[in-house]
DRENDO-9528 format. One line per 8 residues: number of its first residue (from 0); their letters; for each residue x, y, z of N, C-alpha, C, O, CB. Coordinates in steps of 0.1 Angstrom, whole numbers, plus 5000, padded with zeros to 4 digits. Glycine has a CB too. Layout:
N
NUM	a	X Y Z X Y Z X Y Z X Y Z X Y Z; ...
//
This chain:
205
0	xxxxxxxx	8523 2917 1783 8515 2915 1796 8513 2928 1802 8522 2937 1803 8523 2906 1805; 8501 2931 1807 8497 2943 1813 8499 2943 1828 8495 2933 1835 8483 2947 1810; 8505 2953 1834 8506 2954 1848 8494 2960 1854 8486 2966 1847 8518 2963 1852; 8492 2959 1867 8480 2964 1874 8479 2979 1872 8468 2985 1871 8480 2960 1888; 8491 2986 1872 8491 3001 1871 8486 3005 1857 8482 3017 1855 8504 3006 1874; 8486 2996 1847 8482 3000 1833 8467 2998 1831 8462 3001 1820 8490 2991 1823; 8461 2993 1841 8446 2990 1840 8438 3001 1847 8441 3003 1859 8443 2976 1845; 8428 3006 1841 8420 3016 1847 8405 3011 1847 8401 3006 1837 8421 3030 1840
8	xxxxxxxx	8399 3012 1858 8385 3008 1859 8376 3020 1857 8376 3029 1865 8381 3000 1872; 8368 3019 1847 8359 3030 1844 8345 3026 1848 8339 3016 1844 8359 3034 1829; 8339 3035 1857 8326 3032 1862 8316 3040 1854 8317 3053 1854 8325 3035 1877; 8306 3034 1848 8296 3041 1840 8282 3036 1844 8281 3024 1846 8299 3040 1825; 8272 3045 1845 8259 3041 1849 8252 3034 1837 8253 3038 1826 8250 3053 1853; 8245 3023 1840 8238 3016 1830 8225 3011 1836 8223 3013 1848 8246 3004 1825; 8216 3006 1828 8203 3002 1833 8206 2990 1843 8212 2980 1839 8194 2997 1822; 8200 2991 1854 8201 2981 1864 8213 2983 1874 8215 2974 1883 8203 2968 1857
16	xxxxxxxx	8221 2993 1872 8232 2995 1882 8244 3000 1875 8243 3007 1865 8235 2982 1889; 8256 2997 1880 8269 3002 1875 8276 2990 1869 8275 2979 1873 8277 3009 1886; 8284 2993 1858 8292 2983 1852 8306 2987 1852 8309 2999 1850 8287 2980 1837; 8315 2978 1855 8330 2981 1855 8336 2976 1842 8335 2964 1839 8336 2975 1868; 8342 2985 1835 8349 2981 1823 8364 2983 1825 8369 2994 1828 8345 2990 1811; 8372 2972 1824 8386 2973 1826 8393 2975 1812 8392 2967 1803 8392 2960 1832; 8399 2987 1811 8405 2991 1799 8420 2995 1801 8423 3001 1812 8398 3002 1792; 8428 2993 1791 8442 2997 1792 8443 3012 1791 8437 3018 1783 8450 2991 1781
24	xxxxxxxx	8450 3019 1801 8451 3033 1801 8456 3039 1788 8453 3050 1785 8459 3037 1813; 8465 3031 1781 8471 3036 1769 8463 3033 1757 8468 3036 1746 8485 3030 1768; 8452 3027 1758 8443 3024 1746 8438 3037 1740 8436 3047 1747 8432 3015 1750; 8436 3036 1727 8428 3047 1720 8417 3040 1712 8418 3028 1709 8438 3055 1711; 8407 3047 1709 8395 3041 1702 8400 3036 1689 8409 3040 1683 8384 3051 1701; 8392 3026 1684 8395 3020 1671 8381 3015 1665 8373 3010 1673 8406 3010 1670; 8380 3015 1653 8367 3010 1647 8366 2995 1650 8375 2987 1648 8367 3012 1631; 8354 2991 1655 8351 2978 1659 8353 2975 1674 8350 2965 1679 8361 2968 1652
32	xxxxxxxx	8358 2985 1681 8359 2984 1696 8346 2983 1702 8336 2990 1698 8367 2997 1701; 8344 2974 1712 8332 2970 1718 8331 2976 1732 8341 2977 1739 8330 2955 1719; 8318 2980 1736 8315 2985 1749 8302 2979 1753 8294 2975 1745 8315 3000 1750; 8300 2978 1767 8288 2972 1772 8276 2982 1772 8265 2978 1772 8290 2967 1786; 8279 2995 1771 8269 3005 1771 8274 3018 1765 8286 3020 1763 8264 3008 1785; 8265 3027 1761 8269 3040 1756 8276 3048 1766 8286 3055 1763 8257 3048 1751; 8272 3047 1779 8279 3054 1790 8293 3050 1791 8302 3058 1794 8271 3053 1803; 8295 3037 1790 8309 3031 1791 8318 3037 1780 8329 3040 1782 8309 3016 1791
40	xxxxxxxx	8312 3037 1768 8320 3043 1756 8323 3058 1758 8334 3062 1756 8312 3041 1743; 8313 3065 1764 8315 3079 1766 8326 3081 1777 8334 3090 1776 8302 3086 1770; 8325 3073 1788 8335 3074 1798 8349 3072 1793 8359 3078 1797 8332 3065 1810; 8350 3061 1784 8363 3058 1779 8369 3070 1770 8380 3073 1771 8362 3045 1770; 8360 3075 1762 8364 3086 1753 8368 3099 1761 8377 3106 1758 8353 3090 1743; 8360 3101 1772 8364 3113 1781 8378 3110 1787 8386 3120 1788 8353 3114 1792; 8380 3098 1791 8393 3095 1797 8404 3097 1786 8415 3102 1789 8394 3081 1803; 8402 3092 1774 8411 3093 1763 8414 3108 1760 8425 3111 1758 8406 3086 1751
48	xxxxxxxx	8403 3116 1760 8405 3130 1758 8413 3137 1768 8422 3145 1765 8391 3137 1757; 8411 3133 1781 8419 3138 1792 8434 3135 1791 8442 3143 1793 8414 3134 1805; 8437 3123 1786 8451 3119 1784 8457 3126 1773 8469 3129 1773 8452 3104 1783; 8449 3128 1762 8455 3134 1750 8456 3150 1751 8464 3156 1745 8447 3130 1738; 8446 3155 1759 8447 3170 1761 8436 3178 1754 8439 3188 1748 8460 3175 1757; 8424 3173 1753 8413 3180 1747 8400 3178 1755 8399 3168 1762 8412 3177 1732; 8390 3186 1752 8377 3185 1759 8367 3180 1749 8367 3184 1738 8373 3199 1764; 8358 3171 1754 8348 3164 1745 8335 3172 1746 8332 3180 1755 8346 3150 1750
56	xxxxxxxx	8327 3169 1735 8314 3174 1735 8305 3165 1726 8311 3157 1719 8313 3189 1728; 8292 3165 1728 8283 3156 1721 8281 3163 1707 8277 3174 1706 8269 3155 1728; 8283 3155 1697 8282 3160 1683 8268 3156 1677 8262 3164 1670 8293 3154 1674; 8264 3144 1680 8251 3140 1674 8245 3128 1683 8252 3122 1690 8253 3135 1660; 8232 3127 1681 8225 3116 1688 8214 3111 1678 8208 3119 1671 8219 3120 1702; 8212 3098 1679 8201 3092 1671 8193 3083 1679 8198 3075 1686 8207 3085 1658; 8180 3085 1678 8171 3076 1687 8163 3066 1678 8161 3068 1666 8161 3085 1694; 8159 3055 1684 8151 3045 1678 8137 3050 1675 8131 3056 1684 8151 3032 1686
64	xxxxxxxx	8132 3048 1663 8118 3052 1660 8108 3043 1667 8097 3046 1668 8116 3051 1645; 8113 3031 1672 8104 3022 1678 8101 3025 1692 8090 3025 1697 8109 3008 1677; 8112 3027 1700 8110 3030 1715 8117 3043 1720 8116 3046 1731 8116 3018 1722; 8123 3050 1711 8129 3063 1715 8142 3063 1722 8146 3073 1727 8119 3070 1723; 8148 3051 1723 8161 3050 1730 8172 3054 1721 8171 3053 1709 8163 3035 1735; 8184 3058 1727 8195 3062 1719 8201 3050 1713 8204 3040 1719 8206 3069 1728; 8204 3051 1699 8210 3039 1692 8223 3043 1686 8231 3034 1682 8200 3035 1681; 8227 3056 1686 8240 3060 1682 8243 3074 1688 8235 3082 1691 8241 3061 1666
72	xxxxxxxx	8256 3076 1690 8261 3088 1697 8274 3092 1691 8283 3084 1689 8262 3086 1712; 8275 3105 1687 8287 3110 1682 8294 3120 1692 8287 3129 1697 8285 3117 1668; 8306 3117 1695 8313 3126 1705 8326 3131 1698 8333 3124 1690 8317 3118 1718; 8329 3144 1701 8341 3149 1694 8348 3159 1702 8345 3161 1714 8336 3156 1681; 8358 3166 1696 8366 3176 1703 8359 3189 1703 8353 3193 1693 8380 3177 1696; 8360 3196 1714 8353 3209 1715 8362 3220 1708 8357 3231 1706 8351 3213 1730; 8374 3217 1705 8383 3227 1698 8391 3234 1708 8390 3232 1720 8374 3237 1691; 8400 3243 1703 8410 3250 1711 8406 3265 1712 8412 3274 1706 8424 3249 1705
80	xxxxxxxx	8394 3267 1719 8389 3281 1720 8398 3290 1728 8398 3302 1727 8376 3281 1726; 8407 3284 1737 8416 3292 1745 8426 3300 1737 8432 3310 1742 8422 3284 1756; 8429 3295 1725 8440 3301 1717 8435 3314 1710 8443 3321 1704 8444 3292 1706; 8422 3317 1712 8416 3329 1705 8411 3339 1715 8403 3347 1712 8405 3325 1696; 8417 3339 1727 8413 3349 1738 8415 3363 1734 8408 3372 1739 8420 3346 1751; 8425 3366 1725 8428 3380 1722 8421 3385 1709 8422 3396 1705 8443 3381 1720; 8413 3376 1703 8406 3380 1691 8392 3385 1695 8387 3382 1706 8405 3368 1682; 8386 3392 1685 8372 3397 1688 8362 3385 1687 8366 3374 1682 8369 3407 1677
88	xxxxxxxx	8350 3388 1692 8340 3377 1691 8337 3373 1677 8335 3361 1675 8327 3382 1699; 8336 3382 1668 8333 3379 1654 8343 3370 1648 8340 3361 1641 8331 3392 1646; 8356 3374 1651 8367 3366 1645 8367 3352 1651 8369 3342 1643 8381 3372 1648; 8363 3350 1664 8363 3337 1670 8352 3329 1663 8354 3317 1661 8360 3338 1685; 8340 3335 1661 8329 3328 1654 8333 3323 1640 8330 3312 1636 8316 3336 1654; 8340 3332 1633 8344 3328 1620 8354 3316 1620 8353 3307 1612 8350 3340 1612; 8364 3317 1629 8374 3307 1630 8367 3294 1634 8371 3283 1629 8384 3310 1641; 8357 3295 1643 8351 3282 1648 8343 3276 1637 8344 3263 1636 8341 3286 1659
96	xxxxxxxx	8336 3284 1628 8329 3278 1617 8338 3273 1606 8334 3263 1599 8319 3288 1612; 8349 3279 1605 8358 3276 1594 8368 3264 1598 8372 3256 1590 8366 3288 1589; 8372 3264 1611 8382 3255 1615 8378 3246 1626 8385 3243 1635 8395 3263 1619; 8365 3241 1626 8361 3232 1636 8369 3219 1636 8371 3214 1626 8346 3229 1634; 8373 3215 1648 8381 3203 1649 8372 3191 1645 8361 3189 1649 8386 3201 1663; 8378 3182 1637 8371 3170 1631 8373 3158 1640 8368 3147 1637 8375 3168 1617; 8382 3158 1650 8384 3147 1658 8371 3142 1665 8364 3150 1671 8395 3150 1669; 8368 3129 1664 8355 3125 1669 8355 3109 1670 8364 3102 1665 8344 3129 1660
104	xxxxxxxx	8344 3105 1676 8342 3090 1677 8327 3088 1675 8319 3096 1680 8347 3084 1691; 8323 3078 1668 8309 3075 1666 8306 3060 1671 8312 3051 1666 8304 3077 1651; 8297 3059 1681 8294 3045 1686 8279 3042 1682 8271 3051 1683 8297 3044 1701; 8277 3030 1679 8263 3026 1676 8259 3013 1684 8268 3005 1686 8262 3023 1660; 8247 3012 1687 8242 3001 1694 8238 2990 1684 8228 2992 1676 8230 3004 1703; 8245 2979 1684 8242 2968 1675 8231 2959 1681 8222 2955 1673 8255 2959 1673; 8231 2958 1694 8221 2950 1701 8222 2954 1716 8232 2960 1720 8222 2935 1699; 8212 2951 1724 8213 2955 1739 8226 2950 1745 8229 2938 1744 8201 2949 1746
112	xxxxxxxx	8233 2959 1751 8246 2955 1758 8257 2953 1748 8268 2948 1752 8244 2942 1765; 8256 2959 1736 8267 2958 1726 8268 2971 1718 8260 2972 1709 8265 2945 1717; 8277 2979 1722 8279 2992 1715 8293 2991 1708 8303 2987 1713 8279 3004 1725; 8293 2995 1695 8305 2993 1686 8309 3007 1681 8301 3015 1677 8302 2983 1675; 8323 3009 1681 8328 3021 1675 8328 3019 1660 8334 3010 1654 8343 3023 1680; 8320 3028 1653 8319 3027 1638 8327 3037 1631 8330 3035 1619 8304 3029 1635; 8332 3047 1638 8340 3057 1632 8349 3064 1642 8345 3067 1653 8332 3068 1624; 8362 3066 1639 8371 3072 1648 8380 3081 1640 8387 3077 1631 8379 3062 1656
120	xxxxxxxx	8381 3094 1643 8390 3104 1637 8400 3108 1648 8395 3115 1657 8382 3116 1630; 8412 3106 1646 8423 3109 1656 8428 3123 1655 8431 3129 1665 8434 3099 1655; 8430 3128 1642 8437 3140 1640 8429 3153 1645 8417 3154 1643 8440 3142 1625; 8437 3162 1651 8431 3175 1656 8438 3186 1647 8449 3184 1642 8434 3177 1671; 8431 3197 1646 8436 3208 1638 8441 3220 1647 8441 3231 1643 8426 3214 1628; 8445 3216 1659 8449 3226 1669 8458 3219 1679 8458 3207 1680 8437 3233 1676; 8467 3227 1686 8475 3221 1696 8467 3215 1708 8457 3220 1711 8485 3231 1702; 8472 3204 1713 8465 3197 1725 8472 3202 1738 8484 3204 1738 8466 3182 1723
128	xxxxxxxx	8463 3204 1748 8468 3208 1761 8472 3196 1769 8467 3186 1768 8458 3217 1768; 8482 3199 1778 8487 3188 1786 8477 3185 1797 8474 3173 1800 8500 3191 1793; 8471 3195 1804 8462 3193 1815 8448 3198 1811 8447 3209 1804 8467 3199 1828; 8438 3192 1815 8424 3196 1812 8417 3199 1825 8417 3191 1834 8417 3185 1804; 8411 3211 1826 8404 3215 1838 8389 3214 1835 8381 3215 1845 8408 3228 1843; 8385 3214 1823 8371 3215 1819 8366 3201 1814 8360 3200 1803 8368 3226 1808; 8369 3191 1821 8364 3178 1818 8349 3177 1820 8344 3185 1828 8371 3167 1826; 8342 3168 1813 8328 3166 1816 8326 3162 1830 8332 3153 1835 8322 3155 1806
136	xxxxxxxx	8317 3169 1837 8315 3167 1852 8311 3152 1854 8302 3147 1848 8305 3176 1857; 8317 3146 1864 8314 3132 1868 8301 3132 1876 8297 3142 1881 8326 3126 1876; 8296 3120 1877 8284 3118 1885 8287 3121 1900 8296 3116 1905 8278 3104 1883; 8279 3130 1906 8281 3133 1920 8273 3123 1928 8267 3114 1923 8276 3147 1923; 8274 3125 1942 8267 3115 1951 8252 3114 1948 8246 3104 1949 8270 3119 1965; 8246 3126 1945 8232 3126 1943 8228 3117 1931 8219 3110 1931 8226 3140 1941; 8236 3119 1920 8233 3111 1908 8235 3096 1910 8228 3088 1906 8243 3116 1896; 8246 3093 1918 8249 3079 1921 8237 3073 1929 8233 3062 1927 8262 3078 1929
144	xxxxxxxx	8232 3081 1939 8221 3076 1947 8209 3074 1939 8201 3064 1941 8218 3086 1958; 8206 3083 1929 8195 3081 1920 8197 3068 1912 8187 3060 1910 8193 3093 1910; 8209 3066 1907 8212 3053 1900 8209 3041 1909 8203 3031 1904 8226 3053 1895; 8214 3042 1921 8212 3030 1930 8197 3028 1933 8192 3016 1932 8219 3033 1944; 8189 3039 1935 8175 3037 1938 8168 3032 1925 8158 3024 1926 8169 3051 1942; 8172 3037 1914 8166 3032 1901 8168 3017 1899 8159 3010 1896 8171 3040 1889; 8181 3013 1902 8184 2999 1901 8176 2990 1911 8171 2980 1908 8199 2997 1903; 8175 2996 1923 8167 2989 1934 8152 2987 1930 8146 2977 1932 8168 2996 1947
152	xxxxxxxx	8147 2998 1924 8133 2998 1919 8131 2988 1908 8121 2981 1908 8129 3012 1914; 8140 2987 1899 8139 2977 1888 8139 2963 1894 8132 2954 1889 8150 2979 1878; 8148 2960 1904 8149 2947 1910 8135 2944 1917 8130 2932 1915 8160 2946 1921; 8129 2953 1924 8117 2951 1931 8105 2949 1920 8097 2940 1923 8113 2963 1940; 8106 2956 1909 8096 2953 1899 8097 2939 1893 8087 2933 1891 8097 2964 1888; 8110 2935 1891 8111 2921 1886 8106 2911 1896 8100 2901 1892 8126 2919 1883; 8109 2913 1909 8104 2904 1919 8089 2904 1920 8083 2894 1921 8110 2908 1933; 8083 2916 1919 8069 2917 1919 8062 2909 1907 8052 2903 1909 8064 2932 1918
160	xxxxxxxx	8069 2911 1895 8064 2903 1884 8065 2888 1886 8056 2881 1882 8071 2908 1871; 8076 2884 1892 8078 2870 1894 8068 2864 1904 8062 2854 1902 8092 2867 1899; 8065 2872 1915 8055 2868 1925 8041 2867 1919 8033 2859 1922 8055 2878 1937; 8039 2877 1910 8026 2877 1903 8024 2865 1894 8013 2859 1894 8024 2890 1895; 8034 2861 1887 8034 2849 1879 8031 2836 1888 8024 2827 1884 8046 2847 1871; 8038 2836 1899 8036 2824 1908 8022 2824 1913 8016 2813 1914 8046 2825 1920; 8017 2836 1917 8003 2836 1922 7993 2832 1912 7983 2825 1915 8000 2851 1927; 7995 2837 1899 7986 2833 1888 7986 2818 1886 7976 2811 1883 7989 2840 1876
168	xxxxxxxx	7999 2812 1887 8000 2797 1886 7993 2790 1896 7986 2780 1894 8015 2793 1886; 7994 2795 1909 7987 2788 1920 7972 2789 1918 7964 2780 1920 7991 2795 1934; 7967 2801 1914 7953 2803 1912 7948 2794 1901 7937 2789 1901 7950 2818 1908; 7956 2792 1890 7952 2784 1879 7951 2769 1884 7942 2762 1881 7963 2784 1868; 7960 2765 1893 7960 2752 1899 7947 2750 1907 7941 2740 1907 7972 2748 1907; 7944 2760 1915 7932 2760 1924 7920 2759 1915 7911 2751 1918 7932 2772 1933; 7919 2767 1905 7908 2767 1896 7906 2753 1890 7895 2748 1888 7909 2778 1885; 7917 2747 1885 7917 2734 1879 7912 2724 1890 7904 2715 1886 7930 2730 1874
176	xxxxxxxx	7917 2725 1902 7913 2716 1912 7898 2717 1916 7891 2707 1918 7921 2718 1925; 7893 2730 1916 7879 2732 1919 7870 2727 1908 7860 2721 1911 7877 2747 1921; 7875 2728 1896 7867 2723 1884 7866 2708 1885 7856 2702 1882 7874 2727 1871; 7877 2702 1889 7877 2687 1891 7868 2683 1901 7860 2673 1900 7892 2682 1894; 7868 2690 1913 7859 2687 1924 7844 2689 1920 7836 2681 1923 7862 2695 1936; 7842 2700 1912 7828 2703 1908 7823 2692 1899 7812 2688 1899 7828 2716 1901; 7832 2687 1890 7828 2676 1881 7824 2664 1889 7815 2657 1886 7840 2673 1871; 7833 2661 1900 7830 2649 1908 7816 2651 1915 7808 2642 1916 7841 2647 1918
184	xxxxxxxx	7814 2663 1921 7802 2666 1928 7790 2664 1919 7779 2659 1923 7802 2680 1934; 7791 2669 1906 7780 2668 1897 7777 2653 1894 7766 2649 1892 7784 2675 1884; 7788 2645 1892 7786 2631 1890 7779 2624 1902 7769 2616 1899 7800 2624 1887; 7783 2628 1914 7776 2622 1926 7762 2626 1926 7753 2618 1929 7784 2626 1939; 7759 2639 1923 7746 2644 1924 7737 2637 1914 7725 2633 1917 7746 2659 1921; 7742 2635 1902 7735 2628 1891 7732 2613 1896 7721 2608 1893 7742 2628 1878; 7742 2607 1902 7740 2593 1907 7729 2593 1918 7721 2584 1918 7753 2587 1912; 7729 2603 1926 7719 2603 1937 7705 2605 1931 7695 2599 1935 7721 2615 1947
192	xxxxxxxx	7704 2614 1921 7691 2616 1914 7686 2603 1908 7674 2599 1908 7692 2627 1904; 7695 2595 1902 7692 2583 1896 7687 2573 1906 7677 2566 1904 7704 2576 1888; 7694 2572 1918 7690 2563 1928 7676 2567 1934 7668 2559 1936 7700 2563 1940; 7674 2580 1936 7661 2585 1941 7650 2581 1931 7639 2577 1935 7661 2600 1944; 7653 2583 1918 7643 2580 1908 7640 2565 1908 7628 2561 1907 7648 2584 1894; 7650 2557 1909 7648 2542 1910 7640 2538 1922 7631 2530 1922 7661 2535 1909; 7644 2544 1934 7636 2541 1946 7622 2545 1945 7613 2538 1950 7643 2548 1958; 7619 2557 1939 7606 2561 1937 7598 2552 1928 7586 2550 1931 7605 2575 1932
200	xxxxx	7604 2547 1918 7598 2538 1909 7594 2525 1916 7584 2519 1914 7607 2535 1897; 7604 2520 1925 7601 2508 1932 7590 2510 1942 7582 2501 1944 7614 2503 1940; 7590 2520 1949 7579 2523 1959 7565 2524 1952 7555 2520 1958 7582 2536 1968; 7565 2530 1940 7553 2532 1933 7547 2518 1930 7535 2516 1930 7555 2540 1920; 7556 2508 1927 7551 2495 1924 7545 2489 1937 7540 2477 1936 7562 2486 1919
//
């Protein structure tokens, strides 16, 4: 049984607003793990990295050829660059290319609202730090306001589309009613012409 203190709420921006994912603070990624969005998966991995003692970075991204949206994202460890402060720049570059940390996570979008962990590498090739000061910057108030306004705009667009559909339906009903009335008027007009023709024929006699 999980206590309230063991649960952390991760807030991540998604289309249409913010989503709250309740995750166990002691969880670590595993293949098959599900998330509601790529942002939720990234927020969870950032939190996991902070607890373990490493800094994350984006390793790869793949976009859909159909609509250009992100369908997979690779996140990994930035490495332990602080351990090489006394080395020359050339030695650091060689070490980085030769000993890049392989710890990573790969999430893929299976369908809208369903992101799955397809690969997870736990092991690091360097010591992990207890505290992290260079975490990925969180969304500030400006970013949150943009998210809120974007969500509000999407809601208004959906309402506008719904009102438009209702208006078209009313116009369709009006057109049908007008067509029905026009048909009746045409029938009455034809009947009047017949009566006038018959009256003219009778007067001619």
